C-alpha distance (Angstrom), angle and dihedral (degrees) to the residues before:
residue distance angle dihedral
X1 . . .
X2 3.87 . .
X3 3.78 113.6 .
X4 3.76 123.8 -135.8
X5 3.76 121.6 -117.5
X6 3.78 88.3 -104.5
X7 3.80 90.8 57.9
X8 3.75 89.8 47.7
X9 3.77 91.6 54.7
X10 3.86 89.3 45.6
X11 3.78 89.1 56.4
X12 3.79 91.9 46.5
X13 3.80 92.3 48.9
X14 3.76 95.4 46.9
X15 3.84 91.2 48.7
X16 3.75 98.7 -153.5
X17 3.84 99.0 -43.1
X18 3.82 113.7 156.4
X19 3.76 121.2 -106.0
X20 3.80 87.6 -115.4
X21 3.87 91.5 54.3
X22 3.85 89.9 49.1
X23 3.77 90.5 48.1
X24 3.80 90.9 53.7
X25 3.81 89.1 47.2
X26 3.82 94.0 51.5
X27 3.78 100.8 30.6
X28 3.77 92.6 -122.9
X29 3.87 128.0 126.1
X30 3.80 112.4 -86.4
X31 3.80 90.9 -123.4
X32 3.79 91.6 55.6
X33 3.85 90.6 50.4
X34 3.82 89.9 48.0
X35 3.83 90.7 54.4
X36 3.81 91.5 47.3
X37 3.84 91.6 48.7
X38 3.78 92.4 48.2
X39 3.84 96.2 54.4
X40 3.81 110.4 -74.2
X41 3.81 112.0 131.0
X42 3.85 104.9 -94.8
X43 3.80 121.1 -128.7
X44 3.80 120.5 -112.2
X45 3.85 86.9 -117.4
X46 3.82 90.7 59.6
X47 3.76 95.6 45.4
X48 3.87 91.4 46.2
X49 3.78 94.2 49.5
X50 3.76 94.9 42.1
X51 3.79 89.9 48.2
X52 3.76 93.2 50.8
X53 3.77 94.6 46.9
X54 3.79 94.8 45.5
X55 3.79 94.3 37.2
X56 3.82 91.4 -122.0
X57 3.80 123.4 175.1
X58 3.80 103.8 -117.7
X59 3.80 93.4 -147.3
X60 3.84 89.9 54.0
X61 3.79 92.2 46.9
X62 3.78 94.7 50.1
X63 3.79 102.1 32.7
X64 3.83 108.7 13.9
X65 3.76 91.7 -121.0
X66 3.79 121.8 127.4
X67 3.77 130.5 8.4
X68 3.84 120.8 -32.2
X69 3.83 96.6 -129.0
X70 3.82 126.8 56.0
X71 3.79 88.1 -135.6
X72 3.82 88.8 67.4
X73 3.84 98.6 48.7
X74 3.80 95.1 92.3
X75 3.81 96.5 50.5
X76 3.76 91.1 43.0
X77 3.82 90.7 52.3
X78 3.79 90.7 49.4
X79 3.79 91.4 50.8
X80 3.83 92.5 48.0
X81 3.81 97.0 43.9
X82 3.79 121.4 105.3
X83 3.78 123.1 -133.0
X84 3.89 93.5 -95.5
X85 3.72 92.1 52.6
X86 3.79 92.2 48.7
X87 3.78 92.2 49.2
X88 3.80 90.8 48.4
X89 3.85 90.7 50.7
X90 3.82 90.7 49.1
X91 3.82 91.4 50.0
X92 3.76 91.4 50.9
X93 3.86 91.0 47.7
X94 3.81 90.1 51.0
X95 3.77 92.7 48.9
X96 3.86 89.6 52.9
X97 3.83 90.9 48.2
X98 3.81 91.0 50.7
X99 3.77 89.1 50.8
X100 3.82 91.8 51.9
X101 3.81 91.6 47.2
X102 3.81 89.9 51.5
X103 3.85 89.8 50.8
X104 3.80 90.3 49.5
X105 3.83 90.7 50.6
X106 3.81 91.3 51.7
X107 3.85 89.1 46.4
X108 3.76 92.7 50.2
X109 3.81 92.7 47.6
X110 3.82 89.7 51.1
X111 3.74 91.7 47.5
X112 3.74 92.7 48.8
X113 3.83 90.9 51.3
X114 3.82 91.0 48.9
X115 3.78 92.4 48.7
X116 3.82 92.1 49.9
X117 3.82 90.9 49.1
X118 3.82 93.0 45.4
X119 3.85 96.7 46.2
X120 3.84 99.2 41.5
X121 3.84 110.1 131.5
X122 3.79 116.4 -108.8
X123 3.80 108.0 -84.6
X124 3.84 89.0 6.2
X125 3.72 130.7 109.0
X126 3.78 126.8 -92.0
X127 3.81 87.2 -121.7
X128 3.85 90.0 63.2
X129 3.79 103.9 58.0
X130 3.80 123.8 178.0
X131 3.76 109.5 -110.6
X132 3.83 114.1 -100.0
X133 3.80 118.6 -127.3
X134 3.85 110.6 -92.5
X135 3.79 92.2 -123.6
X136 3.75 92.1 55.3
X137 3.82 91.7 49.0
X138 3.84 91.8 50.8
X139 3.82 91.6 50.0
X140 3.78 91.3 49.2
X141 3.77 92.9 46.0
X142 3.88 90.5 50.4
X143 3.84 90.5 51.6
X144 3.82 91.0 48.7
X145 3.76 91.9 47.2
X146 3.85 90.0 51.3
X147 3.75 90.6 50.2
X148 3.83 92.3 49.4
X149 3.75 92.3 51.7
X150 3.78 94.3 49.8
X151 3.88 113.3 98.4
X152 3.75 114.4 -103.0
X153 3.72 120.2 -101.7
């Protein structure tokens, strides 16, 4: 029985795993997996679960285009991109960075105003704060830096 290109890609992606191991991976009965791997048209459920567990690129699995693994999609896209696409991606990235820097600036201004108000001497003005201990400032700065480096969302 000649196998389809999809089945050839399935064999390549599963790299010699047993039908039983694939059944455990996908949650399907081993006999069903065996039939799929031997040429029967696989269900969408099987392909989806297998792709998720093995980190397979769905486009590669279904069409043979692109990299096999999802981990390689980004580097593949960069290799295949033309100069205009790369410049556009860089411009978009710079715009996002500028937005993040602007948010950080607003956050720091708000923090500075709160610190001044919180540490104003009794009977003094908010514009004349007591100096904070250096250790406290370093700890706060480290916490803020960690928050800034965390991805948004």
